[in-house]
C-alpha positions as CSV (number, residue, x, y, z in Angstrom):
1,X,0.0,0.0,0.0
2,X,1.6,3.3,-1.1
3,X,0.6,6.9,-0.8
4,X,2.0,10.3,-1.8
5,X,4.5,11.1,1.0
6,X,5.3,14.6,2.2
7,X,2.0,16.2,1.2
8,X,1.7,19.9,0.1
9,X,0.0,20.6,3.5
10,X,3.1,19.4,5.3
11,X,5.4,21.6,3.2
12,X,3.1,24.6,3.9
13,X,3.3,23.9,7.6
14,X,7.0,23.6,7.5
15,X,7.3,27.0,5.7
16,X,5.0,28.5,8.3
17,X,7.3,27.2,11.0
18,X,10.3,28.6,9.2
19,X,8.7,32.1,9.0
20,X,8.0,32.0,12.7
21,X,11.6,31.1,13.5
22,X,12.8,33.8,11.2
23,X,10.7,36.4,13.1
24,X,12.3,35.3,16.3
25,X,15.8,35.5,14.7
26,X,15.3,39.1,13.7
27,X,14.0,40.0,17.2
28,X,16.9,38.3,18.9
29,X,19.5,40.1,16.7
30,X,18.1,43.5,17.7
31,X,17.5,42.7,21.4
32,X,20.9,41.1,22.0
33,X,22.7,44.2,21.0
34,X,20.4,46.4,23.0
35,X,20.8,44.3,26.2
36,X,24.5,43.9,26.0
37,X,25.1,47.6,25.3
38,X,22.8,48.7,28.1
39,X,24.3,46.2,30.5
40,X,27.8,47.5,29.8
41,X,26.8,51.1,30.1
42,X,24.6,50.5,33.1
43,X,27.0,48.2,35.0
44,X,24.6,45.3,35.1
45,X,26.0,41.8,34.7
46,X,22.6,40.3,34.7
47,X,21.6,42.3,31.7
48,X,24.9,41.5,29.9
49,X,24.2,37.8,30.7
50,X,20.7,38.2,29.4
51,X,22.1,39.7,26.1
52,X,24.5,36.8,25.7
53,X,21.6,34.4,26.2
54,X,19.8,36.3,23.3
55,X,22.9,35.8,21.1
56,X,22.6,32.0,21.7
57,X,19.0,32.3,20.8
58,X,20.1,33.6,17.3
59,X,22.1,30.4,16.9
60,X,19.0,28.4,18.0
61,X,16.8,30.1,15.5
62,X,19.2,29.4,12.7
63,X,19.3,25.7,13.8
64,X,15.5,25.6,13.8
65,X,15.3,27.3,10.4
66,X,17.8,24.9,8.9
67,X,16.1,21.9,10.4
68,X,12.7,22.9,9.0
69,X,14.2,23.5,5.6
70,X,15.8,20.0,5.5
71,X,12.6,18.5,6.8
72,X,10.7,20.1,3.9
73,X,13.0,18.3,1.4
74,X,11.0,15.7,-0.6
75,X,11.8,12.0,-0.2
76,X,14.6,10.6,-2.4
77,X,16.2,7.2,-3.0
78,X,18.4,7.5,0.1
79,X,15.5,8.8,2.3
80,X,12.3,7.1,1.1
81,X,10.4,8.4,4.2
82,X,11.5,11.9,3.7
83,X,13.7,14.1,5.8
84,X,11.3,14.8,8.6
85,X,13.7,13.6,11.4
86,X,15.7,16.8,10.8
87,X,12.9,18.6,12.7
88,X,13.3,16.7,16.1
89,X,17.1,16.8,15.6
90,X,16.9,20.6,15.4
91,X,14.7,20.6,18.5
92,X,17.3,18.4,20.4
93,X,20.2,20.8,19.3
94,X,18.2,23.8,20.5
95,X,17.4,22.1,23.8
96,X,21.1,21.2,24.4
97,X,21.8,24.8,23.6
98,X,19.5,25.8,26.4
99,X,21.4,23.5,28.8
100,X,24.8,24.8,27.6
101,X,23.8,28.5,27.9
102,X,22.4,27.8,31.4
103,X,25.7,26.2,32.5
104,X,27.8,28.9,31.0
105,X,25.8,31.8,32.5
106,X,25.7,30.1,35.9
107,X,29.6,29.9,35.9
108,X,29.9,33.6,34.9
109,X,27.3,34.6,37.5
110,X,29.2,32.8,40.3
111,X,32.4,34.6,39.2
112,X,30.7,38.0,39.4
113,X,29.2,37.2,42.8
114,X,32.8,36.7,44.1
115,X,34.0,39.8,42.4
116,X,33.1,43.2,44.0
117,X,31.5,45.6,41.6
118,X,29.3,48.7,41.4
119,X,25.5,48.7,41.6
120,X,23.7,48.7,38.2
121,X,22.2,51.9,36.7
122,X,18.5,52.6,37.1
123,X,17.8,53.0,33.4
124,X,18.5,49.3,32.8
125,X,15.2,48.5,34.5
126,X,13.3,50.2,31.6
127,X,15.3,48.3,29.1
128,X,14.3,45.1,30.8
129,X,10.6,46.0,30.8
130,X,10.7,46.4,27.0
131,X,12.6,43.2,26.6
132,X,10.1,41.2,28.7
133,X,7.1,42.5,26.8
134,X,8.7,41.7,23.4
135,X,10.0,38.2,24.5
136,X,6.8,37.1,26.1
137,X,4.9,38.2,23.0
138,X,7.2,36.2,20.8
139,X,6.9,33.2,23.0
140,X,3.1,33.2,22.8
141,X,3.0,33.7,19.1
142,X,5.6,30.9,18.5
143,X,4.0,28.5,21.1
144,X,0.6,28.8,19.4
145,X,2.2,28.2,16.0
146,X,4.1,25.2,17.3
147,X,0.9,23.7,18.7
148,X,-0.8,24.2,15.4
149,X,2.0,22.7,13.4
150,X,2.9,19.9,15.9
151,X,6.6,21.0,15.7
152,X,9.0,20.2,18.5
153,X,11.6,22.5,16.9
154,X,9.3,25.5,16.8
155,X,8.2,24.8,20.4
156,X,11.8,24.6,21.6
157,X,12.5,28.0,19.8
158,X,9.4,29.4,21.5
159,X,10.7,28.3,24.9
160,X,14.0,30.0,24.2
161,X,12.0,33.3,24.0
162,X,10.2,32.4,27.3
163,X,13.6,31.6,28.9
164,X,14.9,34.9,27.8
165,X,11.8,36.6,29.3
166,X,12.5,34.7,32.5
167,X,16.1,35.8,32.7
168,X,15.0,39.4,32.0
169,X,12.4,39.2,34.9
170,X,15.1,37.8,37.2
171,X,17.5,40.6,36.1
172,X,14.8,43.2,36.8
173,X,14.2,41.8,40.3
174,X,17.9,41.6,41.0
175,X,18.7,45.1,39.7
176,X,15.7,46.5,41.7
177,X,17.0,44.9,44.9
178,X,20.5,46.2,44.2
179,X,19.2,49.7,43.7
180,X,16.8,49.7,46.7
181,X,19.2,47.9,49.0
182,X,22.1,50.2,48.3
183,X,25.7,49.3,49.3
184,X,26.1,45.6,50.0
185,X,23.4,44.5,47.6
186,X,25.4,45.0,44.4
187,X,25.5,41.2,43.7
188,X,21.7,40.9,43.8
189,X,21.4,41.0,40.0
190,X,24.1,38.3,39.8
191,X,22.1,36.0,42.1
192,X,19.1,36.8,40.0
193,X,21.0,35.7,36.9
194,X,22.0,32.5,38.7
195,X,18.3,31.7,39.6
196,X,17.3,32.3,35.9
197,X,19.9,29.8,34.8
198,X,18.2,27.0,36.9
199,X,14.9,27.8,35.1
200,X,16.6,27.7,31.7
201,X,18.2,24.4,32.5
202,X,14.8,22.9,33.6
203,X,13.2,24.0,30.3
204,X,16.1,22.5,28.4
205,X,15.6,19.1,29.9
206,X,11.8,19.3,29.5
207,X,12.1,20.1,25.8
208,X,14.9,17.6,25.2
209,X,12.9,14.5,26.2
210,X,10.1,14.7,23.5
211,X,12.7,15.5,20.8
212,X,14.8,12.4,21.7
213,X,11.6,10.3,22.0
214,X,10.6,11.2,18.4
215,X,14.1,10.5,17.2
216,X,13.9,7.1,18.8
217,X,10.5,6.4,17.2
218,X,8.6,6.4,20.5
219,X,4.9,5.9,20.2
220,X,3.2,9.3,19.9
221,X,1.2,10.4,22.9
222,X,-2.3,11.8,22.8
223,X,-4.5,8.8,22.0
224,X,-4.0,8.9,18.2
225,X,-3.7,5.2,18.1
226,X,-7.1,4.7,19.7
227,X,-8.7,7.1,17.1
228,X,-7.1,5.2,14.2
229,X,-8.3,1.9,15.6
230,X,-11.8,3.3,15.9
231,X,-11.8,4.7,12.3
232,X,-10.5,1.4,10.9
233,X,-13.2,-0.6,12.8
234,X,-15.9,1.5,11.1
235,X,-14.8,0.4,7.6
236,X,-17.1,-2.2,6.1
237,X,-15.4,-5.6,6.1
238,X,-13.0,-5.0,9.0
239,X,-13.7,-7.6,11.8
240,X,-10.9,-6.4,14.2
241,X,-7.5,-4.8,14.6
242,X,-4.6,-7.0,15.5
243,X,-1.8,-4.4,15.6
244,X,-1.6,-0.6,15.3
245,X,1.9,1.0,15.3
246,X,2.6,4.7,14.9
247,X,5.7,6.8,14.6
248,X,6.2,10.6,14.0
249,X,8.4,11.8,11.2
250,X,8.8,15.5,11.5
251,X,5.3,16.9,11.2
252,X,3.8,13.7,9.7
253,X,2.7,10.4,11.1
254,X,3.2,6.9,9.7
255,X,0.9,4.0,10.6
256,X,1.4,0.3,10.4
257,X,-1.9,-1.5,10.8
258,X,-2.9,-5.2,10.8
259,X,-6.7,-5.6,10.1
260,X,-8.7,-8.8,10.4
261,X,-11.1,-9.7,7.6
262,X,-13.3,-12.7,6.8
263,X,-11.0,-15.7,6.0
264,X,-13.0,-16.6,2.9
265,X,-12.6,-13.1,1.4
266,X,-11.0,-12.9,-2.0
267,X,-7.7,-11.2,-2.6
268,X,-9.5,-8.4,-4.4
269,X,-11.9,-7.9,-1.5
270,X,-9.1,-7.8,1.0
271,X,-7.3,-5.3,-1.2
272,X,-10.4,-3.0,-1.4
273,X,-10.8,-3.2,2.4
274,X,-7.2,-2.2,3.0
275,X,-7.6,0.8,0.6
276,X,-10.8,1.9,2.3
277,X,-9.1,1.7,5.7
278,X,-6.2,3.8,4.5
279,X,-8.4,6.4,2.8
280,X,-10.6,6.7,5.9
281,X,-7.7,7.3,8.2
282,X,-6.0,9.8,6.0
283,X,-9.2,11.7,5.4
284,X,-9.8,12.0,9.1
285,X,-6.2,12.8,9.9
286,X,-4.4,14.8,7.2
287,X,-1.2,14.7,9.2
288,X,-1.0,10.9,8.6
289,X,1.3,10.8,5.5
290,X,1.0,7.0,4.9
291,X,-0.8,3.9,6.2
292,X,0.6,0.5,5.6
293,X,-2.3,-2.0,5.9
294,X,-1.6,-5.7,6.3
295,X,-4.7,-7.9,5.9
296,X,-5.1,-11.0,8.2
297,X,-7.7,-13.7,7.7
298,X,-10.2,-14.5,10.5
299,X,-12.3,-17.7,10.4
300,X,-15.5,-18.2,12.4
């Protein structure tokens, strides 16, 4: 049983994901320069660290864009199932980037805590307010797009923006404490940056697990297998379902299904039933790129 792999709807969704990641890339490019410049001028290490995290976000967005472009490549002789695995690989790279940035920023924060320095300037608080608004907006837009597309890579990129917003909130709190507390509280923004690193690392681990699960062809969550079984059972001539296996390939799903038909059915009849099953499943779930149906005889 064959079907046209990598449908036009999938390519459209991949292009939508690429556009979303590009918007994040442009925003990160502008914000990283603003935060690092303001942090240096305003004597705020937390803001400088926040800017460095945004620079890493630029790399992450490039990885996501590259992964989506590769995933959109049609199947070829070397990759008969397409290149969809590039999407979760990109998500895994971005998640590892989150963990790496958290570790690096934590080390730098600890160094600054041990190094006496001046309190940050008050104007850095206004810079952070603007950053928080922009980053949280980007997170919500990309998170909604990721949910619509079913893309782990776009979701990971969205959480990079949320992590950036979190580090900005932490920096805001730390700078505020340093300014209000006066002498002796100069390291408050560094402790705030250290706290933000823990949150970034947590999100990195949380996003890494589903990406690796997809790479390892783990069964998709969400009850799709039950829906497919129910659809197949409604097809005339299907007596039962022996096996139902699913795997996710980028934004598409592939299904291996063993259906039971009457043992005295002709080959032509079994072939028709198999086609009806596949057509019914793909009509109900356009994200299912292909269904391989194996017909098993069942005798009274």
